[in-house]
Backbone as numpy.savetxt, mean C-alpha at the origin, in Angstrom:
# Nx Ny Nz CAx CAy CAz Cx Cy Cz
-3.01 21.27 -22.61 -3.39 20.01 -23.23 -2.16 19.36 -23.82
-1.96 18.09 -23.53 -0.78 17.41 -24.06 -1.19 16.10 -24.68
-0.35 15.59 -25.57 -0.62 14.34 -26.23 0.00 14.31 -27.60
-0.26 13.29 -28.38 0.27 13.20 -29.72 -0.74 13.75 -30.71
-0.34 13.93 -31.95 -1.20 14.51 -32.96 -1.67 13.42 -33.90
-2.98 13.31 -34.10 -3.54 12.31 -34.97 -3.92 12.89 -36.30
-4.66 12.15 -37.11 -5.11 12.64 -38.42 -5.92 13.91 -38.28
-5.68 14.85 -39.21 -6.41 16.10 -39.17 -5.91 17.02 -38.09
-4.69 16.76 -37.58 -4.08 17.61 -36.55 -4.88 17.65 -35.28
-5.69 16.62 -35.02 -6.45 16.56 -33.77 -5.58 15.90 -32.70
-5.46 16.50 -31.52 -4.64 15.90 -30.46 -5.25 14.60 -29.96
-4.42 13.60 -29.77 -4.84 12.33 -29.19 -4.35 12.28 -27.76
-5.29 12.24 -26.83 -4.95 12.38 -25.42 -4.80 11.00 -24.79
-3.69 10.79 -24.12 -3.48 9.56 -23.34 -4.28 9.67 -22.05
-5.08 8.65 -21.70 -5.88 8.74 -20.48 -5.06 9.02 -19.24
-3.87 8.44 -19.13 -3.04 8.69 -17.95 -2.62 10.16 -17.89
-2.32 10.75 -19.07 -1.97 12.16 -19.11 -3.15 13.01 -18.69
-4.34 12.63 -19.15 -5.55 13.37 -18.79 -5.77 13.34 -17.28
-5.48 12.20 -16.67 -5.62 12.08 -15.22 -4.63 12.97 -14.51
-3.42 13.08 -15.06 -2.42 13.96 -14.46 -2.92 15.39 -14.46
-3.46 15.82 -15.61 -3.91 17.20 -15.71 -5.10 17.46 -14.81
-5.95 16.45 -14.63 -7.10 16.61 -13.74 -6.66 16.62 -12.29
-5.58 15.90 -12.00 -5.06 15.86 -10.64 -5.98 15.17 -9.66
-6.79 14.23 -10.14 -7.75 13.58 -9.27 -7.47 12.10 -9.18
-8.07 11.49 -8.12 -7.90 10.07 -7.92 -8.93 9.34 -8.77
-8.47 8.46 -9.66 -9.40 7.74 -10.51 -8.73 6.52 -11.07
-9.55 5.61 -11.58 -9.05 4.41 -12.24 -9.02 4.70 -13.72
-7.85 4.66 -14.33 -7.68 5.02 -15.73 -7.60 3.76 -16.57
-8.51 3.63 -17.54 -8.48 2.53 -18.48 -7.52 2.89 -19.60
-6.47 2.09 -19.76 -5.45 2.38 -20.76 -5.75 1.64 -22.05
-5.37 2.22 -23.19 -5.67 1.60 -24.48 -4.80 0.38 -24.74
-5.17 -0.36 -25.78 -4.35 -1.46 -26.25 -4.36 -2.67 -25.32
-5.39 -2.80 -24.48 -5.47 -3.95 -23.59 -4.55 -3.88 -22.39
-3.87 -2.75 -22.19 -2.98 -2.62 -21.04 -3.80 -2.56 -19.76
-3.20 -2.99 -18.66 -3.90 -3.00 -17.39 -4.18 -1.57 -16.91
-5.33 -1.36 -16.28 -5.66 0.00 -15.80 -4.73 0.43 -14.68
-4.64 1.75 -14.51 -3.82 2.33 -13.45 -4.74 3.02 -12.44
-4.41 2.87 -11.17 -5.15 3.53 -10.10 -4.35 4.77 -9.71
-4.75 5.94 -10.26 -4.04 7.20 -10.04 -4.40 7.72 -8.64
-3.40 7.88 -7.77 -3.70 8.35 -6.42 -3.14 9.75 -6.17
-2.24 10.24 -7.02 -1.67 11.56 -6.77 -0.89 12.01 -7.99
-0.74 13.32 -8.11 0.12 13.92 -9.12 1.02 14.93 -8.40
2.31 14.62 -8.36 3.26 15.48 -7.64 3.93 16.43 -8.60
4.07 17.67 -8.16 4.66 18.71 -9.01 5.90 19.28 -8.36
6.92 19.53 -9.18 8.17 20.10 -8.69 8.99 19.06 -7.94
10.01 19.54 -7.22 10.89 18.66 -6.46 11.40 19.41 -5.25
11.82 18.69 -4.24 12.38 19.22 -3.01 11.36 20.02 -2.20
10.07 19.92 -2.50 9.07 20.64 -1.75 9.03 22.13 -2.01
9.65 22.57 -3.11 9.71 24.00 -3.40 8.43 24.48 -4.06
7.95 25.63 -3.65 6.78 26.25 -4.27 7.11 27.72 -4.55
6.46 28.28 -5.55 6.72 29.69 -5.87 7.96 29.84 -6.73
8.69 30.94 -6.53 9.83 31.27 -7.40 11.17 30.89 -6.79
11.17 30.14 -5.67 12.44 29.85 -5.01 13.21 28.69 -5.60
12.66 28.04 -6.64 13.32 26.86 -7.18 14.32 27.26 -8.25
15.60 27.04 -7.98 16.65 27.33 -8.97 17.24 26.04 -9.53
16.60 24.92 -9.24 17.14 23.62 -9.65 16.76 23.24 -11.07
15.72 23.88 -11.62 15.23 23.48 -12.94 14.18 22.40 -12.90
13.83 21.94 -11.71 12.85 20.88 -11.59 11.45 21.41 -11.27
11.27 22.73 -11.30 9.98 23.29 -10.92 8.82 22.85 -11.78
9.10 22.53 -13.04 8.02 22.12 -13.95 7.79 20.63 -13.99
8.50 19.87 -13.16 8.37 18.42 -13.18 7.02 17.99 -12.62
6.36 17.06 -13.32 5.11 16.46 -12.86 5.25 14.95 -12.90
4.92 14.30 -11.79 5.02 12.85 -11.72 3.69 12.27 -11.27
3.20 11.30 -12.02 1.96 10.63 -11.66 2.27 9.48 -10.71
1.60 9.46 -9.58 1.73 8.37 -8.62 0.56 7.41 -8.87
0.89 6.23 -9.41 -0.15 5.29 -9.81 0.14 3.92 -9.26
-0.91 3.23 -8.86 -0.82 1.84 -8.44 -1.49 0.97 -9.50
-1.06 -0.27 -9.65 -1.72 -1.15 -10.63 -3.19 -1.33 -10.30
-4.03 -1.27 -11.32 -5.46 -1.45 -11.12 -5.84 -2.93 -11.04
-7.12 -3.24 -10.87 -7.55 -4.64 -10.74 -7.31 -5.42 -12.02
-6.97 -6.68 -11.86 -6.71 -7.56 -13.00 -7.97 -8.35 -13.34
-8.04 -8.80 -14.59 -9.17 -9.60 -15.04 -8.72 -11.05 -15.23
-9.68 -11.95 -15.18 -9.41 -13.36 -15.43 -9.10 -13.58 -16.91
-8.32 -14.60 -17.22 -7.57 -15.46 -16.30 -6.33 -14.77 -15.76
-5.99 -15.04 -14.52 -4.83 -14.44 -13.90 -3.53 -15.11 -14.35
-3.60 -16.40 -14.64 -2.43 -17.15 -15.05 -1.80 -17.90 -13.90
-1.04 -18.94 -14.25 -0.35 -19.73 -13.24 -1.32 -20.34 -12.24
-0.90 -20.40 -10.97 -1.74 -20.96 -9.93 -2.68 -19.93 -9.31
-2.65 -18.69 -9.80 -3.43 -17.63 -9.19 -4.93 -17.87 -9.31
-5.37 -18.38 -10.48 -6.79 -18.66 -10.65 -7.26 -19.76 -9.69
-6.43 -20.76 -9.50 -6.78 -21.85 -8.60 -6.91 -21.34 -7.16
-5.99 -20.47 -6.74 -6.06 -19.91 -5.39 -7.35 -19.11 -5.21
-7.68 -18.28 -6.20 -8.89 -17.46 -6.09 -10.14 -18.32 -6.07
-10.20 -19.37 -6.90 -11.38 -20.23 -6.96 -11.56 -21.00 -5.66
-10.47 -21.56 -5.15 -10.59 -22.33 -3.90 -10.95 -21.43 -2.74
-10.35 -20.24 -2.68 -10.68 -19.30 -1.60 -12.16 -18.92 -1.66
-12.68 -18.66 -2.86 -14.09 -18.32 -3.01 -14.98 -19.46 -2.52
-14.59 -20.70 -2.82 -15.36 -21.87 -2.39 -15.34 -21.99 -0.86
-14.17 -21.84 -0.27 -14.05 -21.99 1.19 -14.81 -20.88 1.91
-14.70 -19.66 1.42 -15.42 -18.55 2.04 -16.93 -18.76 1.91
-17.37 -19.25 0.74 -18.79 -19.52 0.56 -19.31 -20.54 1.54
-18.52 -21.56 1.81 -18.92 -22.56 2.81 -19.03 -21.97 4.21
-18.27 -20.90 4.46 -18.33 -20.22 5.76 -19.39 -19.13 5.79
-20.13 -18.98 4.70 -21.20 -17.98 4.64 -20.72 -16.58 4.31
-19.53 -16.46 3.71 -18.97 -15.15 3.34 -18.89 -15.05 1.82
-19.43 -13.99 1.28 -19.36 -13.78 -0.16 -17.95 -13.33 -0.55
-17.38 -14.00 -1.55 -16.01 -13.70 -1.97 -15.86 -12.25 -2.39
-16.83 -11.72 -3.13 -16.74 -10.33 -3.60 -16.84 -9.32 -2.47
-17.45 -9.70 -1.36 -17.49 -8.82 -0.19 -16.16 -8.83 0.54
-15.52 -9.98 0.56 -14.27 -10.12 1.32 -13.07 -9.60 0.53
-13.04 -9.88 -0.77 -11.90 -9.49 -1.62 -12.34 -8.34 -2.52
-11.78 -7.16 -2.26 -12.18 -5.97 -3.00 -11.69 -6.01 -4.44
-10.48 -6.49 -4.64 -9.93 -6.63 -5.99 -8.71 -7.55 -5.93
-8.34 -8.05 -7.09 -7.15 -8.88 -7.25 -6.24 -8.19 -8.25
-4.99 -8.02 -7.87 -4.01 -7.37 -8.74 -2.88 -8.36 -9.03
-2.66 -8.61 -10.32 -1.52 -9.41 -10.76 -0.51 -8.43 -11.38
0.62 -8.28 -10.73 1.62 -7.32 -11.17 3.00 -7.92 -11.02
3.76 -7.95 -12.11 5.09 -8.54 -12.11 5.07 -9.97 -11.59
4.09 -10.71 -12.09 3.94 -12.13 -11.76 3.75 -12.38 -10.26
3.16 -11.41 -9.58 2.83 -11.56 -8.17 1.35 -11.28 -7.96
0.74 -11.97 -7.04 -0.70 -11.84 -6.79 -0.94 -11.12 -5.47
-1.76 -10.07 -5.53 -2.15 -9.34 -4.33 -3.66 -9.36 -4.22
-4.17 -9.84 -3.08 -5.59 -9.80 -2.78 -5.85 -8.62 -1.85
-6.66 -7.67 -2.32 -7.04 -6.53 -1.47 -8.28 -6.95 -0.68
-8.10 -7.06 0.64 -9.11 -7.66 1.50 -9.77 -6.57 2.35
-11.11 -6.62 2.44 -11.83 -5.74 3.35 -11.43 -6.08 4.78
-11.15 -5.07 5.58 -10.56 -5.32 6.90 -11.42 -6.21 7.79
-12.74 -6.08 7.70 -13.58 -6.88 8.58 -13.53 -8.37 8.23
-13.06 -8.67 7.01 -12.98 -10.08 6.60 -11.55 -10.60 6.62
-10.60 -9.82 7.10 -9.21 -10.29 7.12 -9.02 -11.57 7.93
-9.60 -11.70 9.13 -9.39 -12.94 9.89 -9.89 -14.18 9.17
-11.11 -14.15 8.61 -11.65 -15.34 7.95 -10.88 -15.67 6.68
-10.43 -14.65 5.96 -9.64 -14.89 4.75 -8.29 -15.51 5.12
-7.65 -14.95 6.15 -6.34 -15.46 6.57 -6.46 -16.90 7.06
-7.48 -17.17 7.86 -7.64 -18.53 8.40 -7.95 -19.52 7.28
-8.75 -19.10 6.31 -9.07 -19.99 5.19 -7.83 -20.29 4.37
-7.02 -19.29 4.12 -5.79 -19.49 3.36 -4.82 -20.40 4.12
-4.82 -20.33 5.43 -3.90 -21.18 6.21 -4.40 -22.61 6.33
-5.69 -22.81 6.55 -6.19 -24.12 6.99 -6.64 -25.03 5.86
-7.12 -24.47 4.75 -7.62 -25.35 3.69 -6.47 -26.16 3.09
-6.69 -27.46 2.88 -5.62 -28.34 2.43 -5.12 -28.02 1.03
-5.97 -27.39 0.23 -5.56 -27.04 -1.14 -4.91 -25.66 -1.21
-4.91 -24.93 -0.11 -4.29 -23.61 -0.06 -3.03 -23.67 0.81
-3.23 -23.94 2.09 -2.12 -24.18 3.02 -1.02 -23.08 2.98
-1.44 -21.84 3.14 -0.46 -20.76 3.31 -0.13 -20.69 4.80
0.78 -21.58 5.21 1.06 -21.73 6.63 1.92 -20.62 7.19
2.65 -19.91 6.33 3.64 -18.95 6.80 3.27 -17.54 6.39
3.13 -16.65 7.38 2.98 -15.22 7.12 4.30 -14.56 7.48
4.85 -13.83 6.53 6.18 -13.24 6.72 6.12 -11.87 7.38
5.06 -11.64 8.17 4.94 -10.36 8.89 3.92 -9.46 8.26
3.92 -8.22 8.70 3.06 -7.18 8.13 3.85 -5.89 8.03
3.73 -5.22 6.89 4.41 -3.95 6.67 3.38 -2.85 6.46
3.71 -1.65 6.93 2.83 -0.51 6.74 3.27 0.33 5.55
2.31 0.97 4.91 2.58 1.92 3.82 1.65 3.11 4.02
2.16 4.29 3.78 1.36 5.51 3.95 1.26 6.24 2.62
0.03 6.35 2.10 -0.25 7.12 0.89 -1.13 8.30 1.28
-0.56 9.45 1.62 -1.37 10.57 2.10 -2.44 11.03 1.12
-2.20 10.86 -0.19 -3.15 11.34 -1.19 -4.20 10.31 -1.56
-4.11 9.10 -1.05 -5.10 8.06 -1.35 -6.28 8.26 -0.40
-7.14 9.17 -0.74 -8.20 9.64 0.15 -9.09 8.50 0.63
-9.25 8.40 1.94 -10.08 7.36 2.55 -9.38 6.02 2.65
-8.15 5.91 2.12 -7.39 4.65 2.15 -5.91 4.98 2.37
-5.66 5.91 3.26 -4.29 6.43 3.41 -3.30 5.40 3.96
-3.76 4.53 4.82 -2.86 3.57 5.48 -3.11 2.16 4.94
-2.02 1.51 4.51 -2.13 0.16 3.96 -1.29 -0.79 4.83
-1.82 -1.98 5.06 -1.08 -3.05 5.73 -0.89 -4.18 4.73
0.33 -4.66 4.59 0.67 -5.65 3.57 1.19 -6.93 4.24
0.58 -8.07 3.87 0.91 -9.36 4.48 1.42 -10.32 3.41
2.71 -10.63 3.34 3.20 -11.65 2.42 2.94 -13.05 3.00
2.34 -13.93 2.21 2.04 -15.28 2.65 2.79 -16.29 1.77
3.23 -17.37 2.41 3.94 -18.41 1.67 3.39 -19.78 2.05
3.15 -20.61 1.04 2.72 -21.98 1.29 3.93 -22.90 1.19
4.32 -23.45 2.32 5.43 -24.41 2.35 5.01 -25.69 1.64
3.74 -26.07 1.82 3.23 -27.31 1.23 3.25 -27.25 -0.29
2.77 -26.14 -0.86 2.61 -26.06 -2.32 3.65 -25.16 -3.00
4.56 -24.57 -2.22 5.59 -23.68 -2.76 4.96 -22.54 -3.57
4.05 -21.81 -2.92 3.34 -20.72 -3.57 3.41 -19.47 -2.70
3.37 -18.32 -3.36 3.45 -17.04 -2.66 2.33 -16.12 -3.14
1.64 -15.50 -2.19 0.66 -14.46 -2.52 0.82 -13.34 -1.50
0.05 -12.30 -1.66 0.13 -11.16 -0.76 -1.30 -10.69 -0.45
-1.54 -10.34 0.81 -2.78 -9.69 1.21 -2.49 -8.23 1.50
-3.44 -7.38 1.16 -3.28 -5.95 1.45 -4.62 -5.41 1.95
-4.54 -4.65 3.02 -5.73 -4.04 3.63 -5.51 -2.54 3.71
-6.48 -1.77 3.23 -6.37 -0.31 3.25 -7.44 0.26 4.18
-7.03 1.22 5.02 -7.95 1.83 5.98 -7.74 3.35 5.96
-8.76 4.11 6.35 -8.60 5.58 6.40 -7.77 6.02 7.58
-7.09 7.14 7.41 -6.29 7.71 8.48 -7.16 8.04 9.69
-8.43 8.41 9.45 -9.34 8.77 10.54 -9.82 7.58 11.33
-9.67 6.38 10.80 -10.13 5.16 11.48 -9.14 4.03 11.18
-7.93 4.10 11.75 -6.86 3.18 11.34 -6.88 1.83 12.05
-8.04 1.18 12.06 -8.18 -0.08 12.80 -8.23 -1.26 11.85
-7.45 -2.30 12.17 -7.44 -3.56 11.40 -7.43 -4.70 12.42
-8.20 -5.74 12.21 -8.16 -6.88 13.16 -6.77 -7.52 13.18
-6.33 -7.89 14.36 -5.06 -8.60 14.51 -5.19 -10.03 13.97
-4.09 -10.55 13.43 -4.06 -11.95 12.98 -3.08 -12.77 13.81
-2.75 -12.26 15.01 -1.80 -12.96 15.85 -2.31 -14.33 16.28
-3.62 -14.48 16.45 -4.15 -15.80 16.83 -4.09 -16.78 15.67
-3.91 -16.27 14.43 -3.78 -17.13 13.26 -2.32 -17.34 12.90
-1.58 -16.24 12.88 -0.14 -16.29 12.62 0.57 -15.66 13.83
0.92 -16.46 14.85 1.47 -15.92 16.09 2.75 -15.12 15.90
3.56 -15.45 14.89 4.81 -14.72 14.68 4.59 -13.27 14.27
3.35 -12.90 13.94 3.05 -11.51 13.57 2.98 -10.59 14.78
3.14 -11.13 15.97 3.03 -10.31 17.18 3.93 -9.09 17.11
5.21 -9.30 16.91 6.16 -8.18 16.89 5.97 -7.33 15.65
5.61 -7.94 14.53 5.44 -7.17 13.30 4.27 -6.19 13.43
3.18 -6.61 14.05 2.06 -5.71 14.24 2.43 -4.57 15.19
3.22 -4.88 16.20 3.68 -3.83 17.12 4.53 -2.81 16.37
5.42 -3.29 15.49 6.28 -2.39 14.75 5.48 -1.52 13.79
4.49 -2.11 13.13 3.65 -1.34 12.20 2.83 -0.30 12.96
2.34 -0.64 14.14 1.65 0.34 14.97 2.63 1.45 15.38
3.83 1.06 15.78 4.83 2.02 16.25 5.18 3.04 15.17
5.41 2.58 13.95 5.91 3.45 12.89 4.82 4.11 12.06
3.62 3.47 11.97 2.59 4.00 11.09 1.28 4.35 11.80
1.09 3.87 13.01 -0.12 4.21 13.74 -1.31 3.36 13.39
-1.12 2.22 12.73 -2.23 1.31 12.45 -2.53 0.52 13.73
-3.78 0.56 14.15 -4.19 -0.09 15.39 -4.70 -1.49 15.06
-4.07 -2.52 15.60 -4.45 -3.90 15.35 -5.33 -4.37 16.50
-6.63 -4.35 16.26 -7.59 -4.71 17.30 -7.46 -6.18 17.66
-7.40 -6.46 18.96 -7.29 -7.82 19.44 -5.87 -8.28 19.67
-4.89 -7.41 19.40 -3.50 -7.78 19.67 -3.31 -7.94 21.18
-2.58 -8.97 21.61 -2.46 -9.21 23.06 -1.73 -8.13 23.82
-0.84 -7.37 23.17 -0.11 -6.32 23.89 0.43 -5.31 22.87
-0.45 -4.49 22.33 -0.04 -3.55 21.28 0.66 -2.36 21.92
1.97 -2.33 21.80 2.78 -1.25 22.37 3.97 -1.01 21.45
4.66 0.10 21.68 5.82 0.42 20.85 6.91 -0.64 21.03
7.68 -0.85 19.94 8.72 -1.87 19.97 10.06 -1.29 19.55
10.08 -0.17 18.83 11.32 0.48 18.41 11.52 1.82 19.11
10.48 2.62 19.11 10.58 3.96 19.69 10.26 3.92 21.18
10.74 4.91 21.95 10.38 4.98 23.37 8.87 5.07 23.56
8.40 4.59 24.70 6.95 4.56 24.94 6.30 5.93 24.86
7.04 6.98 25.24 6.46 8.32 25.25 6.75 9.10 23.98
7.20 8.41 22.92 7.53 9.11 21.68 6.26 9.62 21.01
6.22 10.90 20.61 5.02 11.42 19.95 4.98 11.07 18.47
3.84 10.61 18.01 3.66 10.36 16.57 4.23 9.04 16.09
4.20 8.85 14.76 4.63 7.62 14.13 5.59 7.96 13.01
6.89 7.71 13.20 7.93 8.35 12.41 8.10 7.89 10.96
7.42 6.82 10.51 7.57 6.45 9.11 6.40 6.91 8.25
5.51 7.66 8.84 4.44 8.28 8.03 5.03 9.44 7.23
4.48 9.66 6.07 5.05 10.68 5.18 4.73 12.11 5.62
3.81 12.27 6.57 3.52 13.60 7.09 4.27 13.87 8.39
5.18 12.96 8.77 5.94 13.14 10.01 7.10 14.10 9.77
7.36 15.04 10.68 8.46 16.00 10.47 9.81 15.29 10.42
10.79 15.95 9.79 12.08 15.32 9.55 12.84 15.01 10.83
12.64 15.75 11.85 13.34 15.42 13.09 13.65 16.63 13.93
14.83 16.71 14.49 15.22 17.76 15.38 16.25 17.29 16.37
16.80 16.10 16.14 17.81 15.54 17.04 19.16 15.56 16.34
20.14 16.32 16.83 21.46 16.33 16.18 22.14 14.98 16.28
23.03 14.71 15.32 23.73 13.44 15.25 25.22 13.67 15.50
25.80 12.90 16.40 27.22 13.00 16.67 27.97 11.93 15.87
29.06 12.36 15.20 29.82 11.45 14.37 31.31 11.74 14.56
32.01 10.83 15.25 33.45 10.97 15.48 33.81 12.34 16.06
33.07 12.74 17.06 33.38 13.99 17.72 32.75 15.22 17.09
32.30 15.13 15.85 31.64 16.25 15.17 30.13 16.11 15.32
29.44 17.21 15.26 27.98 17.22 15.38 27.34 17.65 14.07
26.45 16.83 13.57 25.68 17.17 12.38 24.36 17.78 12.83
24.02 18.97 12.33 22.77 19.61 12.78 21.56 18.73 12.47
20.52 18.90 13.25 19.28 18.19 12.99 18.73 18.57 11.62
17.96 17.66 10.98 17.48 17.93 9.62 16.73 19.25 9.47
15.96 19.64 10.48 15.18 20.88 10.34 16.03 22.12 10.61
17.31 21.94 10.88 18.20 23.09 11.10 19.24 23.21 9.98
19.24 22.28 9.05 20.20 22.35 7.96 19.72 23.29 6.89
20.58 23.54 5.92 20.23 24.42 4.79 19.05 23.83 4.04
18.07 24.63 3.72 16.89 24.18 3.01 16.66 25.06 1.79
15.85 24.56 0.86 15.54 25.30 -0.37 14.19 25.97 -0.30
13.52 25.91 0.84 12.23 26.55 0.94 12.10 27.25 2.29
């Protein structure tokens, strides 16, 4: 049990610390009006060492892996206006805003809309076409792999920019590793063609409806998706000015 000591020598437990000790995925409400944290993992030690083989002194290290939790209104700036207009446009299309947008996160003065994958096309098209939104430019899509985020291991992140209104927001879609399918937005943002191919290549996210979803960086017969965190380190030696550096899995290791 860890924490500070309050009146009467009773320990005062920080909710984030309690989540670390529980080691479970949960939304932690923090005191003092601070924004909640979405705890997805608690990592222990360093360098992947387990047991008694750690001589580095980092064996007792514990790190909480947390994402910002959902934000409450008012969001501030133009973010409330974007959310209100999007809700109105989706309602006119017969889509409930709360069904399409799982949560809104305002973090470091940036807005992220977590979108349910089945509603990604209608949300993207609404953000692009409505005259009061006009997010005409999508700057691609990036993959993220959170192995401990159970049922939401793979995330696709779409930065959007409105040239008309000089505004920036972000869309994020999370899918399970067992069903890594997300609708393609190439028909809405054509420049995402190569970006979706790259995200498929490196992370294994399948973009349904893409006109030609194939590898773009790795050879066609390459096994696996090399930017996932469960991908092995390698096995290909590197030549440098006549010298050969052993492959990562053949170098000295601590475990």
